[in-house]
C-alpha positions as a printed NumPy array, in Angstrom:
array([[-124.772,  -92.528,  -83.502],
       [-127.343,  -95.37 ,  -82.654],
       [-130.129,  -94.322,  -80.129],
       [-132.003,  -97.163,  -78.059],
       [-134.929,  -95.831,  -75.972],
       [-136.323,  -98.046,  -73.437],
       [-138.477,  -97.666,  -69.964],
       [-142.029,  -96.85 ,  -71.23 ],
       [-144.963,  -98.825,  -70.067],
       [-148.326,  -98.515,  -68.156],
       [-148.491,  -96.273,  -65.225],
       [-151.515,  -94.782,  -63.591],
       [-152.561,  -91.258,  -63.312],
       [-149.991,  -89.551,  -60.739],
       [-147.514,  -92.479,  -61.098],
       [-143.638,  -92.273,  -62.542],
       [-141.691,  -93.675,  -64.958],
       [-138.147,  -93.168,  -66.341],
       [-137.103,  -93.216,  -69.765],
       [-133.715,  -94.247,  -71.048],
       [-132.09 ,  -93.632,  -74.144],
       [-128.551,  -95.339,  -74.842],
       [-126.503,  -93.462,  -77.372],
       [-123.728,  -95.982,  -79.568],
       [-120.66 ,  -94.124,  -80.58 ],
       [-117.779,  -92.575,  -78.774],
       [-118.637,  -88.595,  -79.213],
       [-121.678,  -89.053,  -77.107],
       [-120.818,  -86.091,  -74.698],
       [-120.798,  -83.707,  -78.213],
       [-124.436,  -84.327,  -78.712],
       [-127.297,  -82.086,  -77.339],
       [-129.869,  -84.501,  -76.69 ],
       [-133.621,  -84.458,  -76.34 ],
       [-137.105,  -86.285,  -75.865],
       [-140.169,  -85.648,  -77.974],
       [-143.36 ,  -87.458,  -78.199],
       [-146.353,  -88.284,  -80.655],
       [-149.693,  -88.986,  -78.972],
       [-152.056,  -90.816,  -81.182],
       [-153.649,  -88.564,  -83.992],
       [-151.098,  -85.919,  -83.156],
       [-148.28 ,  -84.227,  -84.429],
       [-144.761,  -85.216,  -82.716],
       [-144.006,  -82.301,  -80.292],
       [-141.166,  -81.618,  -78.249],
       [-140.954,  -82.457,  -74.364],
       [-137.366,  -81.972,  -73.019],
       [-133.582,  -81.293,  -74.239],
       [-130.389,  -81.327,  -72.52 ],
       [-126.939,  -79.651,  -73.79 ],
       [-123.829,  -81.13 ,  -74.299],
       [-122.984,  -79.114,  -71.223],
       [-125.724,  -80.251,  -69.15 ],
       [-128.35 ,  -77.187,  -69.498],
       [-131.709,  -78.328,  -69.568],
       [-134.953,  -77.063,  -71.427],
       [-138.866,  -78.171,  -71.509],
       [-141.89 ,  -77.671,  -72.758],
       [-144.301,  -75.997,  -70.501],
       [-146.192,  -78.571,  -70.238],
       [-144.109,  -81.116,  -68.667],
       [-142.125,  -78.438,  -66.607],
       [-142.29 ,  -79.021,  -62.712],
       [-143.265,  -82.948,  -63.278],
       [-140.097,  -84.157,  -65.725],
       [-136.577,  -84.096,  -65.403],
       [-134.115,  -84.536,  -68.095],
       [-130.339,  -85.742,  -67.429],
       [-127.251,  -87.263,  -68.932],
       [-124.27 ,  -89.594,  -67.68 ],
       [-121.938,  -89.208,  -70.143],
       [-120.113,  -91.745,  -68.648],
       [-122.627,  -94.397,  -69.8  ],
       [-123.732,  -92.852,  -73.118],
       [-127.36 ,  -92.192,  -71.725],
       [-129.79 ,  -89.818,  -71.534],
       [-132.717,  -90.165,  -69.133],
       [-136.184,  -88.545,  -68.551],
       [-137.866,  -88.984,  -65.245],
       [-141.309,  -88.264,  -65.512],
       [-143.471,  -87.554,  -62.379],
       [-146.911,  -86.77 ,  -61.671],
       [-147.965,  -88.468,  -64.911],
       [-151.202,  -87.324,  -66.58 ],
       [-153.586,  -89.092,  -68.892],
       [-152.661,  -86.522,  -71.373],
       [-148.636,  -87.706,  -71.405],
       [-149.612,  -90.627,  -73.082],
       [-147.463,  -90.998,  -76.415],
       [-145.013,  -92.778,  -77.864],
       [-141.418,  -91.087,  -76.771],
       [-138.877,  -90.501,  -79.029],
       [-134.943,  -89.649,  -78.063],
       [-132.967,  -87.31 ,  -80.131],
       [-129.586,  -86.286,  -80.898],
       [-128.393,  -82.87 ,  -82.352],
       [-124.95 ,  -81.246,  -83.161],
       [-124.564,  -80.476,  -86.51 ],
       [-128.179,  -79.912,  -87.292],
       [-131.414,  -78.292,  -85.703],
       [-134.068,  -79.289,  -83.387],
       [-136.142,  -79.143,  -86.365],
       [-134.222,  -82.222,  -87.768],
       [-131.974,  -84.079,  -85.529],
       [-129.213,  -85.872,  -86.605],
       [-130.745,  -89.084,  -84.927],
       [-133.923,  -90.316,  -83.874],
       [-134.446,  -93.317,  -81.541],
       [-137.076,  -96.021,  -82.396],
       [-139.283,  -94.782,  -79.45 ],
       [-140.966,  -96.237,  -76.367],
       [-144.555,  -96.173,  -75.484],
       [-145.952,  -94.445,  -72.143],
       [-149.694,  -95.342,  -71.102],
       [-151.203,  -93.258,  -68.428],
       [-154.313,  -94.57 ,  -67.322],
       [-157.074,  -93.177,  -65.144]])
């Protein structure tokens, strides 16, 4: 499985962005999918994940502002980010888990940069 993240950019605080992560392969619907982020000088952190069956989970820091979804017909997972804050600035990565755990996902995407200005 190869993951290609896109949709990052520069946005003002309070604005919105939608990230996409397109996956190759025919077994996308068997994977739990997730988003992580890494801000400059910080550790990579969990943002959101969605199970193969569509159950979402969120980090407390984004709950109520971000929405994760998936379209299995398009092999794509999305992260809708609303009410963005300066502290959301980071490189956002998508990841896929089936045989391993979220501590060490099976696959990582290459990252897409989100910059939120004040």
